[in-house]
C-alpha positions as CSV (number, residue, x, y, z in Angstrom):
1,M,-0.1,0.3,0.0
2,T,2.8,2.1,0.1
3,D,2.5,3.0,-3.5
4,K,-0.6,4.4,-3.0
5,A,0.7,7.2,0.0
6,V,0.7,10.4,-1.4
7,T,1.9,13.3,1.1
8,E,0.9,16.5,-1.2
9,L,-1.3,18.9,1.3
10,A,-2.9,19.7,-2.3
11,A,-3.9,16.7,-2.3
12,L,-5.9,16.4,0.9
13,H,-7.6,19.8,0.5
14,A,-8.2,18.5,-3.1
15,L,-10.7,15.3,-2.0
16,L,-11.8,17.3,1.1
17,E,-13.1,19.8,-2.0
18,D,-14.7,16.9,-3.0
19,V,-16.2,15.0,-0.2
20,L,-19.3,16.7,1.8
21,L,-19.5,13.3,4.4
22,G,-16.6,11.9,6.8
23,H,-16.2,9.5,9.7
24,V,-15.2,10.6,13.1
25,A,-13.6,8.3,15.4
26,V,-13.9,8.4,19.2
27,V,-13.7,6.5,22.1
28,V,-17.0,7.4,24.4
29,D,-17.8,5.6,27.9
30,G,-14.7,3.5,27.1
31,H,-16.0,2.1,24.0
32,P,-14.6,2.9,20.6
33,V,-17.6,4.5,18.4
34,A,-17.4,5.7,14.4
35,F,-20.3,8.6,13.3
36,P,-21.3,9.7,10.2
37,T,-21.6,13.4,9.8
38,A,-20.9,16.7,7.2
39,V,-17.1,17.8,7.4
40,A,-16.3,21.0,5.7
41,R,-12.5,22.1,5.1
42,D,-12.1,26.0,7.1
43,G,-8.4,26.6,6.1
44,E,-6.3,24.5,7.5
45,R,-9.0,23.1,10.4
46,L,-11.7,20.8,9.7
47,L,-15.1,21.5,11.4
48,V,-17.7,19.2,12.6
49,H,-21.0,20.1,13.6
50,G,-24.3,18.2,16.0
51,S,-26.5,18.7,18.5
52,T,-25.1,19.7,21.9
53,G,-26.9,17.1,23.4
54,S,-24.9,13.6,21.7
55,S,-22.5,12.2,23.6
56,W,-20.0,11.8,20.7
57,L,-20.2,15.5,19.7
58,R,-19.2,16.1,23.7
59,S,-16.2,13.6,24.1
60,L,-15.2,16.0,20.7
61,S,-15.4,19.0,22.3
62,S,-13.8,17.7,25.3
63,G,-10.0,17.3,23.5
64,A,-10.8,13.7,23.5
65,P,-8.1,11.8,20.5
66,A,-10.2,11.1,17.5
67,S,-9.7,10.1,13.6
68,V,-11.8,11.3,10.7
69,T,-12.4,9.7,7.5
70,V,-13.1,10.5,4.3
71,T,-13.1,8.4,0.6
72,A,-14.0,9.3,-2.9
73,M,-14.6,6.4,-5.4
74,D,-14.0,7.4,-8.7
75,A,-14.2,4.7,-10.6
76,V,-14.5,0.9,-11.1
77,V,-11.4,-0.8,-12.1
78,V,-12.8,-3.7,-14.5
79,A,-9.9,-6.4,-14.8
80,R,-10.3,-9.4,-16.4
81,A,-9.1,-11.8,-12.9
82,T,-12.0,-10.7,-9.9
83,F,-8.0,-10.5,-7.6
84,E,-7.2,-8.0,-9.2
85,S,-11.3,-5.9,-9.8
86,S,-10.8,-2.5,-7.5
87,F,-11.5,0.6,-7.7
88,H,-9.6,4.2,-7.7
89,Y,-10.2,5.8,-4.8
90,R,-8.5,8.9,-2.7
91,S,-9.0,8.2,1.2
92,A,-7.5,10.2,3.6
93,V,-7.9,9.6,7.7
94,L,-7.0,13.1,9.8
95,F,-5.6,12.6,13.4
96,G,-5.5,14.7,16.8
97,R,-7.8,16.4,18.9
98,F,-10.8,18.9,18.7
99,T,-12.1,21.7,20.5
100,A,-15.2,23.8,20.6
101,L,-15.5,26.9,19.0
102,A,-18.1,29.5,20.2
103,G,-18.9,33.1,19.8
104,E,-18.2,35.1,16.2
105,D,-15.7,31.9,15.5
106,K,-18.8,30.1,15.7
107,E,-21.4,31.6,13.8
108,R,-18.3,31.9,11.1
109,A,-18.0,28.3,11.1
110,L,-21.2,27.4,11.4
111,D,-22.1,29.3,7.9
112,V,-18.8,27.5,6.3
113,L,-20.2,24.4,6.9
114,V,-23.9,25.4,5.7
115,D,-22.0,27.1,2.2
116,R,-19.9,24.1,2.2
117,I,-23.5,20.9,2.0
118,L,-24.7,24.2,-0.7
119,P,-22.2,27.3,-1.3
120,G,-24.0,30.7,-1.0
121,R,-27.0,28.9,1.0
122,S,-26.0,31.0,4.6
123,G,-26.6,34.4,2.5
124,E,-29.6,33.5,1.8
125,L,-30.8,32.5,5.3
126,R,-31.9,34.6,8.1
127,R,-29.0,34.7,11.3
128,P,-29.2,31.8,13.8
129,N,-31.1,33.1,17.1
130,K,-29.2,32.5,20.1
131,R,-31.7,29.2,21.0
132,E,-30.5,27.6,17.6
133,L,-26.8,29.1,18.3
134,A,-26.8,27.7,21.9
135,A,-28.3,23.9,21.3
136,T,-25.5,23.9,18.4
137,L,-22.3,22.2,18.7
138,I,-19.0,23.8,16.4
139,C,-15.6,21.8,16.7
140,A,-12.6,22.1,15.0
141,M,-9.2,20.2,14.3
142,P,-6.2,21.3,12.8
143,I,-5.2,19.6,9.8
144,D,-1.8,18.9,10.7
145,Q,-1.3,15.1,11.0
146,W,-3.3,12.9,8.1
147,S,-2.4,10.2,6.2
148,L,-3.5,9.9,2.4
149,K,-3.8,7.0,-0.4
150,V,-4.8,7.7,-4.2
151,S,-5.9,4.0,-5.8
152,E,-6.0,5.2,-10.0
153,R,-4.3,2.1,-11.5
154,W,-5.0,0.6,-14.9
155,P,-6.1,-3.5,-14.4
156,D,-3.0,-5.7,-13.7
157,D,-3.9,-8.1,-15.2
158,L,-1.6,-11.9,-15.6
159,P,0.1,-12.0,-18.9
160,E,-2.1,-15.4,-19.9
161,D,-5.2,-13.0,-18.8
162,V,-4.2,-10.0,-21.3
163,D,-4.3,-12.6,-24.1
164,G,-8.1,-13.8,-22.5
165,P,-11.4,-13.0,-24.4
166,A,-12.5,-10.7,-20.9
167,W,-12.4,-6.9,-21.8
168,A,-10.8,-4.8,-19.0
169,G,-10.6,-0.8,-18.3
170,I,-12.2,1.9,-15.8
171,V,-15.5,2.5,-15.9
172,P,-15.6,6.3,-13.9
173,L,-17.9,7.2,-11.7
174,R,-20.3,10.0,-11.6
175,H,-22.2,12.3,-9.4
176,G,-24.9,14.7,-9.9
177,Y,-27.9,16.5,-8.3
178,G,-31.7,15.6,-9.3
179,D,-34.4,17.9,-10.1
180,P,-35.1,19.7,-6.8
181,V,-38.6,18.5,-5.3
182,P,-39.6,21.4,-3.3
183,A,-41.6,21.0,0.7
184,P,-45.0,19.7,0.9
185,D,-45.6,23.0,3.7
186,L,-43.6,25.3,0.7
187,R,-45.9,28.9,0.2
188,D,-47.1,29.0,-3.8
189,G,-45.1,31.8,-5.3
190,V,-41.6,30.7,-3.6
191,P,-39.0,30.0,-6.2
192,V,-36.1,27.9,-6.2
193,P,-33.1,29.8,-4.9
194,P,-29.9,31.0,-6.7
195,S,-28.2,28.2,-4.6
196,V,-29.9,25.4,-5.4
197,R,-30.2,26.4,-9.0
198,A,-26.3,25.9,-9.2
199,L,-26.4,22.6,-7.6
200,T,-28.8,21.7,-10.3
201,E,-27.4,23.4,-13.4
């Protein structure tokens, strides 16, 4: 696996720009747990958020050691033998300790998270009120300890399989959004906002 290791920080940043979901692993009450959650890069730190009632998020905010895994699958590698069949992928694990954010930094980080999921959306919404901010925990971890693996090779079939009748190659994986579906209680005449239109166009 060492031949798949990538050490360029720009490659990690590119992966974090391509994925929205990460898996945060931490020990809670003596047991290791991993939770899927939205992640966002904010400069040289990684943001996660959730409810103040979340036990795993409270563990993160207390400074417990943690790891975050993010993965993008880019293609299926179609080999001539089952042994060589695989994926093109980019996968990183980030290590460190999170700290809870407060005040203006917390509110700005919430905008970063919202805009990471739907670019430009924070500017279309009202500001969070005190109750909503109090119910939300936002944690940040420095991006300074990490490991990145990238697999982007062609099928590595045996010579006798190359000479055989089976097809080989890669099938790129495409991502996209469908048409917006309005909420059942959406008032008549409320248009689809620019942030949502940008996703589908």
